[in-house]
VEXGU-711551 format. One record per residue (C-alpha): residue in three letters; y, z, x. Coordinates in steps of 0.25 Angstrom, whole numbers, plus 5000, padded with zeros to 4 digits. Each point is the difference from the previous one (the first is absolute). Layout:
ALAYZX/...
END
This chain:
MET500050005000/PRO501449975005/ASP500850125005/ARG500950064990/GLY500950075010/GLY500250145002/GLY499750005015/PRO499849925013/SER498949925001/GLY499449965013/PRO499249875004/ARG498749984993/ILE498749995009/ARG499149904994/VAL498550005005/GLY499449874999/ARG498649955003/PRO499749985015/SER500249875006/ARG498949905001/ARG499950015015/ILE499850164999/ARG499049984989/THR499249905008/LEU500150105012/LEU499550124992/MET498949924994/THR499649955013/LEU500050145006/GLY499150054989/VAL499049895001/LEU499950025015/ALA499850154998/VAL498949984990/LEU499449905010/ALA500150105011/MET499350104992/LEU498949914996/PHE499849955014/VAL499950155005/MET498950024989/PHE499349865004/ALA500150045015/GLY499150124998/PHE499049934991/TRP500049885010/THR499850075013/ASP498950084994/TRP499349874995/LEU500249945014/TRP499450135007/TYR498750004991/ARG499849855002/SER500250025015/VAL498850105001/HIS499249924990/TYR500050104989/SER500949934990/SER498950034989/VAL500450155001/PHE501549964998/THR499749914989/THR499050094993/THR500950125001/LEU501249924995/TRP499449934988/THR499350134996/LYS501450085000/ILE500749884993/GLY498950004990/LEU500150154997/PHE501549995000/PHE500149904990/ALA498850044991/PHE500450154999/GLY501549975000/VAL499949904988/VAL499150104993/MET501050115001/ALA501249914997/VAL499349944988/ALA499650144995/VAL501450065001/GLY500749874996/VAL499149984987/ASN500250154996/ILE501549995001/TRP500049874993/LEU499150054989/ALA500850134998/HIS501249914998/ARG499349914990/LEU499650134993/ARG501450054999/PRO500550044986/PRO500949904993/LEU501050114997/SER500450125008/ALA500350134994/MET501450044998/SER500150125009/MET500950045012/GLU498749975009/GLN499849864995/GLN501549975001/SER500050045015/LEU498849915002/ASP500749894993/ARG500949985012/TYR498849995010/ARG499349904991/MET501349924999/GLY500150005015/VAL498649975003/ALA499949894989/PRO500549885009/PHE499150045012/LYS498850054993/LYS499249885004/TRP500450015015/ALA499850164999/LEU498649984995/ILE499749905011/ALA500650095011/ILE499350134996/ALA498749924999/ALA500249945014/VAL500450135006/VAL498850084995/GLY499149875003/LEU500550005015/ILE499850145002/ALA498650004994/GLY499649875008/ALA500450065013/SER499250134997/ALA498849924996/SER500149915013/GLY499850125008/GLU498650014994/TRP499549885006/GLN498950075008/THR499550074988/TRP499949874992/LEU499349935011/GLN499050115001/TRP499750014985/VAL499849845000/ASN499150005012/GLY499450135000/VAL498650015005/PRO499050114995/PHE499750115010/GLY498650024995/LYS500250154998/LYS500250074987/ASP500850134997/PRO499150114995/GLN500850044988/PHE500349864993/GLY499049915006/MET501149905004/ASP500049925013/VAL501050055011/ALA500749874999/PHE500550044986/TYR500750115006/ALA500549935013/PHE500449874993/ASP500050004985/LEU500650144997/PRO501349985008/TRP500349874993/TYR499750064986/ARG500950115004/PHE501149915004/LEU499949924987/LEU500050134992/SER501350045007/PHE500649874998/GLY499650014985/PHE500750134999/ALA501349955007/ALA500049884990/ALA499850094988/VAL501050105004/LEU501149895003/SER499749934988/LEU500150124991/VAL501350045006/ALA500649864999/ALA499549994986/ALA500550144996/LEU501449975006/THR500149874993/HIS499650064987/TYR501050105001/LEU501149905004/TYR499849924988/GLY499750114990/GLY498550014999/LEU500150145006/ARG501050104995/LEU500350135006/THR501150064992/SER500149904988/PRO499650054986/GLY498749964994/SER498849955008/ARG500050015015/ALA499249875002/THR499849884992/ALA498649964997/ALA500049885009/ALA500550095012/THR498950114996/GLY498949895001/HIS500549945013/LEU500250135007/SER498750054995/VAL499249885005/LEU500650025014/LEU499750154999/GLY498649964996/ILE499849915012/PHE500550125009/VAL499050094994/SER498949905002/LEU500349995014/LYS499950155001/ALA498749994994/ILE499549905011/ALA500650095010/TYR499250124996/TRP498849915000/LEU500349955015/ASP500350155004/ARG498550024997/TYR499649915012/GLY501250055008/LEU499450145001/ALA499049945010/VAL501149965009/LYS500950124997/SER500450095012/SER500050154998/GLY499850125009/LEU498750085002/LYS499850125008/SER499349935012/ALA500749864999/ASP501549984998/ASN499949854997/TRP498850014990/THR499949884992/GLY499149984987/LEU499550074988/ARG499850155001/TYR499350094989/VAL501350024992/ASP500349855001/ALA498649964995/ASN499950114989/ALA501450014995/TYR501049895005/LEU499049894997/PRO499750044985/ALA501550034999/LYS500449865004/THR499049944991/ILE500550084988/LEU501449975003/PHE499749855001/PHE499550014985/ILE501250084996/ALA501049905006/ALA499249884994/ILE500150074986/CYS501550035002/ALA500349865004/VAL499349954987/LEU500950094992/PHE501349945007/PHE499549864997/ALA499750044985/THR501550034999/LEU500249854998/TRP499450024986/ARG500350154997/ARG501549995005/THR500050155003/TRP500050085013/GLN499350124995/LEU498549975004/PRO500449945014/VAL500850115003/ILE498950104996/GLY499049925008/PHE500950005012/GLY500250155000/LEU498550024999/MET499849915012/VAL501050085008/LEU499450134996/SER498649955003/ALA500549965014/ILE500550145002/LEU498850074994/ILE498849915003/GLY500649945013/GLY500650125006/LEU499650134994/TYR498549984998/PRO499849955015/ALA500750125005/ILE499150094991/VAL498849945005/GLN500450015015/LYS500450154998/PHE498850054992/GLN498949905003/VAL500249955014/GLN500750115008/PRO499050114998/ASN498949915006/GLU500849895007/GLN499049975011/ALA498849974990/LYS500949924990/GLU500649915010/ALA498749985009/PRO499649874993/TYR501449945001/ILE500150055015/LYS498749925003/GLN500649884993/ASN501350015008/ILE499350025013/LYS499149884998/ALA501249914996/THR500950055011/ARG498949975011/ASP499749864994/ALA501549974999/TYR500350035015/ASP498749955005/ILE499550135005/GLN498850014991/ASP499149975012/SER500650105010/GLN498950095006/VAL500250155002/THR499150055011/PRO500050155005/TYR500350015014/LYS500050135009/GLY501249975008/ASN499850125009/TYR498949965010/LYS499850085012/PRO499349955013/THR498950095004/GLY499949965015/LYS500349915011/ASP499149894995/ASP500650014986/SER501449995006/GLN499649885008/ARG499449934987/LEU501350034993/ARG500849945011/ASP499249875000/ASP500149994985/ALA501550025000/ASP500149875008/ALA499149934990/SER500650064987/ALA501449945001/SER500949915007/MET501150105001/ARG501449934998/LEU500950075010/LEU501149904998/ASP500750054987/PRO500749884993/ASN501050104994/VAL500550055014/VAL499949895010/SER500949904993/PRO501250045010/ALA499149975012/PHE499749864994/GLN501549994998/GLN500450045014/GLN499049935008/GLN499849874991/GLN501349984993/VAL500549915011/LYS501349974993/GLY500950084991/TYR499949914989/TYR498550034998/GLN499350124994/PHE498750064996/PRO499750084987/SER500150155001/THR498650014996/LEU499049915007/ASP498749954994/VAL498550025003/ASP499149895000/ARG498749955007/TYR499849905011/LYS498949965009/ASP500150025014/GLN499549915011/ASP498650054999/GLY500049974985/ALA500150154996/GLU500950044989/GLN501150095003/ASP501150084993/THR501349935003/VAL501550044997/ILE500849884997/GLY501449964997/LEU500949884999/ARG501249975008/GLU501049974989/LEU501449964999/ASN501050115000/ILE501349954994/ALA500850125004/GLY499749985015/ILE500649865001/PRO501050005011/GLU501149924993/ARG500050024985/ASN500549884992/TRP499549914989/ILE499449905009/ASN499350105009/ASP499550084988/HIS499449894992/PHE499849875009/LYS499850055014/TYR499250134999/THR499049964990/HIS498650065004/GLY499250105008/TYR499049975010/GLY498650045003/ALA499050114997/VAL499950135009/ALA498650075000/ALA499550125007/LYS498650075001/GLY499950114990/THR499150095008/GLU500649985014/THR501350025006/ALA500649945013/GLU500250085012/GLY501250094997/GLY499750014986/GLY500649884994/PRO499349904991/LYS498949915007/TYR500449874995/THR499049894997/GLU501149904996/SER501450015005/ASP501249945006/LEU500949884995/PRO499449904997/ALA498850094997/GLN498850005010/GLY498750075000/GLN498750014991/LEU500649944987/SER500649885007/ALA498849975007/LYS499949904988/PRO501449954999/TYR500750044987/GLN501349974993/GLN500950125005/ARG501349984993/VAL500250104989/TYR500949944989/TYR499550094989/GLY499850155002/GLU500250144995/LYS501450025007/THR500549854997/SER500950024988/GLN501149905003/TYR500049864996/SER500049895012/ILE500349854999/VAL499149925010/GLY499549865003/GLY501449945000/PRO501049965010/GLN500250145005/LYS498950045010/GLU499450145000/LEU499850105011/ASP498550005003/TYR499950105011/SER500650035013/GLU499249985013/ASP500450025015/GLY501550024995/SER500049874992/GLU499949984985/LYS499049914994/SER500449924988/TYR499249964988/SER500149934986/TYR499150054989/GLN498849914997/GLY499450084988/GLY500049954986/SER500550134994/GLY501450024994/VAL500949914991/SER500749885004/LEU501550005001/ALA500249855002/ASN500349994985/PRO501550044997/VAL499650064987/ASN499050095007/ARG501150045010/ALA501050034989/ALA498950084993/TYR499750095012/ALA501450015003/VAL500250064987/ALA498750084999/PHE500250065014/GLY501550024999/GLU500249925013/PRO501049884998/GLN499749955014/ILE498649954996/LEU500749894992/TYR500949945011/SER499550055013/GLY499749895011/ALA498850085005/ILE499349964988/GLY499449864999/ASP498849914999/GLY498750095001/SER500850134997/ARG499150104993/ILE500450144995/LEU499050115001/TYR500150134992/ASN499150104993/ARG499450025014/THR499350134999/PRO498549994997/LYS500250104988/GLU501149924994/ARG499249875001/VAL498850064994/GLU500750074989/SER500849874996/VAL498849914999/ALA499250114993/PRO500950094992/TRP498850064993/LEU499550075012/THR500450135006/ILE500149995015/ASP499550095011/GLY501150075008/ASP499549955014/ALA499849855003/TYR499349985014/PRO499949885009/ALA498849945006/VAL499849885009/ILE499049914993/ASP499649865003/GLY501349975009/ARG501050064990/ILE500650134998/LYS499750044985/TRP500550124993/ILE499050074991/VAL500450064988/ASP499250084990/ALA500349994986/TYR499650084988/THR499849974985/THR500350134992/SER500050044985/ASN500650124993/GLY499049984988/TYR498650055005/PRO499550094989/TYR499750155005/ALA500449975014/SER501150095005/ARG501349945005/THR500650015014/THR501449965005/LEU499849905011/GLY501350035008/ASP499750155000/THR498549985003/THR500249905012/ALA501150095007/ASP499750075013/SER500650045013/LEU500249855004/THR500749954987/ASP501350075003/GLY500749895007/GLN498849945007/ARG499249934990/ALA500249954986/VAL499450084987/VAL499249914991/ALA500649974986/GLN501050125000/GLN499850084987/ASN499049904993/GLN499150094992/VAL498649944999/ASN498550044996/TYR499349885005/ILE500149945014/ARG499249895008/ASN500249945013/SER499849874993/VAL500749905009/LYS500149985015/ALA501349925004/THR500449935012/VAL501449955005/ASP500149915012/ALA501050065010/TYR500549855004/ASP500049924987/GLY500050114990/SER498949944991/VAL499450104991/LYS498550014996/LEU499450094989/TYR498550035001/GLN499250064989/TRP499450125007/ASP499450084988/GLU499249904992/LYS499750104989/ASP501450044997/PRO500349964985/VAL501550025002/LEU500049905012/LYS499249914991/THR501050014989/TRP501249965010/MET499249895006/LYS499949944986/SER501450024998/PHE500449935013/PRO498849915003/GLY499949945014/THR500950115007/VAL498850095005/GLU498949945008/LYS498650044999/LYS499450115010/SER499249895006/ALA501249935005/ILE500350125010/SER499649955014/PRO499150095009/ALA501150015010/LEU500950064989/LYS499050094995/GLU499850075013/HIS501450054999/LEU500050044986/ARG499950154998/TYR500050114989/PRO501550024996/GLN500750135003/ASP500750024986/LEU498849984992/PHE499350105009/LYS501150104998/VAL499949984985/GLN498550025000/ARG500150135009/GLN501150064991/LEU499049984988/LEU498950055008/THR500750145002/THR499650024985/TYR499049904996/HIS498950025011/VAL499550104990/THR499149944989/ASP499650134993/PRO501050024988/GLY499950165002/THR500349995015/PHE501149904997/TYR500650094989/THR500150135009/GLY500649925011/SER499250085011/GLU499649885008/ARG501449945000/TRP500549945013/GLN501349965006/ILE500549915010/PRO500550075012/SER501449985006/ASP500149935013/PRO499950105011/THR500649925010/THR501449994993/LYS500950104994/SER500249924987/GLY499050074992/ASN499649874994/ALA498549964999/VAL499249965012/PRO499849855000/PRO498649935000/TYR499649955014/TYR499249885004/LEU499050015010/SER498649955004/MET499050124997/LYS498750034993/MET499650094989/PRO498850095001/ASP499249904991/GLN500449885009/LYS499349955012/ASP501149925006/ARG501550025001/SER500949924989/PHE501449984999/SER500550114990/LEU501150064993/THR500050155000/THR500750134995/THR499750144998/PHE500150104989/THR500350154999/PRO499650094988/ASN501250034991/LYS501050095006/ARG499250025012/GLU500049945014/ASN498550005004/LEU499349874999/GLY499549964986/ALA499549865002/PHE500049885009/MET500149864994/ALA499849865006/VAL499949874994/ASP499449885007/ALA501249915003/ASN499349885006/ALA500049884991/THR498849945006/SER499250124998/GLY499050014989/ASP500550144997/TYR501449964999/GLY500850094991/LYS498950115000/ILE500650144999/ARG499350115007/LEU500450154998/LEU499550115009/LYS500250134992/LEU500150125009/PRO499550144996/SER501050104994/GLU499250125004/THR500149975015/PRO501549955002/VAL500249885010/PRO501449985005/GLY500849894994/PRO501149915007/GLN501150114999/LEU499150115006/VAL499549915011/GLN501449965003/SER500450155000/LYS498750025009/PHE500649905010/ASN501450065000/SER499650145001/ASP499049995012/PRO500850065012/VAL499449905010/ILE500449884992/ALA501350064996/ASN500350025015/GLU499749875004/LEU500849934989/ASN501250085004/ILE499949965014/LEU500049854995/LYS501250034991/LYS500850065011/PHE499949885009/GLY501249924998/ASP500350074986/SER498949924994/GLU499450014986/ILE498650014995/GLU499549914989/TYR498750014993/GLY499249884996/ASN499049994989/LEU499150124999/LEU498649924998/THR498950074993/VAL498549955003/PRO498750064995/LEU499150035011/ASP498650064999/GLY500350104989/GLY501350045006/LEU501449935000/LEU500749955012/TYR501550005001/VAL500849915009/GLU501549995002/PRO500849925010/VAL501250075006/TYR501249915004/LEU501150035009/ARG501449944998/GLY501050035012/ALA501450034997/ASN500449875007/THR498849924994/ASN500149954986/TYR498549984998/PRO498850095000/LEU498950005011/LEU498650054997/LYS499850125010/LYS499050094994/VAL498950004990/LEU499650134992/VAL498650024995/SER499350104992/TYR498650024995/GLY499550114991/ASP500250145007/ASN500249945014/LYS501350035006/PRO501049894998/VAL500349925013/LEU501149915005/GLU499749905010/ASP500549875007/SER499049914993/LEU499150004988/LYS498849995009/ASP500450135008/ALA500350074987/LEU498749974994/ASP499350045013/VAL500750135000/VAL499950044985/PHE498549985001/GLY499850075013/LYS499649885008/LYS501150045010/ALA501050115003/ALA501449994994/SER501149945009/SER500850124995/GLY499150095009/THR499250064988/GLU498649974997/ASN499549964986/PRO498550024999/PRO499349984987/GLY500550114990/GLY501449995005/GLU500050125010/THR501149995010/GLY499850015015/LYS500950065011/GLN501349955005/LYS500149935013/PRO501050055011/SER501349915002/ASP500149935013/GLN501349934998/THR501450024993/VAL500449924988/GLN501449985006/GLN499649905010/ALA499149924990/LEU501249994990/SER500949965011/ASP499049895004/ALA499949964985/GLU501549994998/LYS500149915012/ALA498949914995/TYR500649994987/GLU501449965006/GLU499249895008/GLY499349954988/GLU501349994992/LYS500749935011/ALA498849905002/LEU500049984985/GLY501549965000/GLN499749905011/ARG498849954992/ASP499250035012/LEU498650024993/ALA499250035012/GLY501050115005/TYR500050054985/ASP498550025000/GLU500050075014/ALA501150094995/LYS499150034987/LYS498850045009/LYS500950095008/LEU500650074988/LYS498650024994/ALA499550065013/ALA501250095001/LEU499950054985/ASP498550035002/ARG500350085013/ALA501150084992/ALA499050034989/GLU498950045010/ALA501050095007/ALA500450064987/ARG498650034996/LYS499750075013/GLY501150094999/GLY501349925005/LYS501250014992/PRO501149904998/GLY501150035009/SER499250095010/
END
């Protein structure tokens, strides 16, 4: 309107449409933003597809992808239709006229506001709930594949007679469908109720009827569907009792029916099923009766029944029938739990044999026999793979950009005579943090791989106490390279960064005689970056734009990633649980990483559950070794797959190891062609396969309780064992199992075994000794043997034996002398336990780490047998000779059969001179090592050992440090 005066008027600002140029610019920017977002999403998908294709497991990618897509759309559409149809139906059933009330007048404003957009609102609501439901359903792809491809176990549960496959494969899918049905019913009910309220079908404050007949019928049908689903839930809960976890006095993770479940909960669930079914019928009947009276009464009856029958009645049965005589009432169910648990964890055939454990030699001839038997009973592995890694690092690292794992691996290789020997082995992997000059080219193009395997005898050490290498140096030379093998390590446990190889930029192969050898990758692994689309996708996926335009990338360039053995096996077989320790082996001219993989289930009826992360933890998993599966809870496990990863080309092979495992058969049906038959395992590979540590630790944890098969004894818990803490550390964590070649009392020859000890619950004497045949070529592979020690004549366990070593005055004095030299530290190696002629032989290597030396050297060996006095000697041979009375102790004490101690010998020299000579020899050795004078270093080590021996001898004879 024109200004009618009355005051000053300023200039008017007119806001018009943006110019065409600005509109075009904004539109272009919007399109580019959308395209950028789409390309980011595409990059993730495309790089995944390229990686799976590069490792020749594209079927895993496509099967998983299409299964997820199918579940997403199927359940997303069902949910969207269910909610959308009920909203549409509620709108169609709205009353033609709304009541004249303040409530309805207020709602009129909302109805008028929604009216122009109700079609789009309906589509939007249905789409949102559909997307959420579809995303949730796609996460159940493994459950779907197991249900579709499930293979029978051939074993039935004792209560319902259903095959175990029903609980492992079918019941989880039925429960998912049920939960999805509840979600659809509740969302549909809420959406329909809100729509009816908005359009007057439901009235809260208006006079007259609170609901129209149409709204009553609609909502009653939805409530009937909900109650019907509740009836189905009650029926499935009956079967769920077989896999329900509960606490029992003697078993915290008890799973399966107990007396109260079979005699109270089971009939209660059946009764509640029928009550819920009747209640559902009453809700459906509202379509004809148009009244809520009977459904409400029925629903109230169902709730009351759930409280009385489902809650109060079982509590009464537990209180007045079970508790007064719990052991007798629970005995049949305990028996079923014991059998199922032993079957589920593959410990059903474990043999428990009584063993005296406290044999005492009766004379010189008897002691001589024991001494001879000690050599034949076990190949004592003095080189502890958990301690000697710093020695490998110091002596074989060669360059700062190489590294060894903190825990090395134990394997078996044949020596020059063809005899099998325990070997400690590690790979010289790339250490990205040790690259002299860090930049993008060096990190990802030049320094790309490690080089060579380093191996040492497990039962011997070199002069001076270091590892006695059978394969060493760079390039590696020795026993393994007698037959040349590909030494380059592009894939390893420590190789986590990506590398770009094979293009214009040459790689550093290794340094020799001060010159660098270059190399260009010839393997077939990795993804080609010759295609600009691939380069752009990886630039986005890795957040590294230089991949797109760098001149170091050209024809032949390939990007390597997902380079740890665990990552590669987990990616190509996401349905497997991977062992925490992959180990390398030189096989047929290649370095192969061997990875143990497990199939697991949480649905084995009556089998007690265990948490894998807790069960597989020990004193080595704190920063040194991975824990399997973290907090995965299972009640069935099999080492069903042996996998290999080539350290050079990264190729992954999966081999069926357990040919009877129904879980593996189910996955092989789901992903055909991904797992090769057991017969495809070559003899050379089979020689290096071993029983996995993590499975062994799971089984030993279960055997602390389930070595007992008598329900009465199981209930009282009087024979329960525990895993002792590691006596060689202060962590308080469980002692790790140890690999060594030994023979059990029922074996004629030594076999590569995995061993552990048990102590009685809350006591430190030895309760049992456990060994499993770990040699994959043996006919007894996987056979578990348990030696049970008598409770009436206690035998010292690991903690007590360690205390026995530490408290012996002669041993303590000698170790103190070693520690005082150069302010050194003592490190104890693995405390090995070996059954020997009715007794137990304990052997523990003692390492010395000097103040100026960052790696330990084996200096002494501790040995104990029965009541004989423990001994500390320079070698295992001397220690065994002394402990069995074949020779006098170098400490000046005799140790005849029975453990009597002789007289001290007089001193004839002072310790001071010996220590002075030792210090001089140590300095000479360090100087020679710095000058890479190996001959001088070896000579200095000999002088050092001789001086330390003189110092120890002088101290025993009465000399004192500083005298």
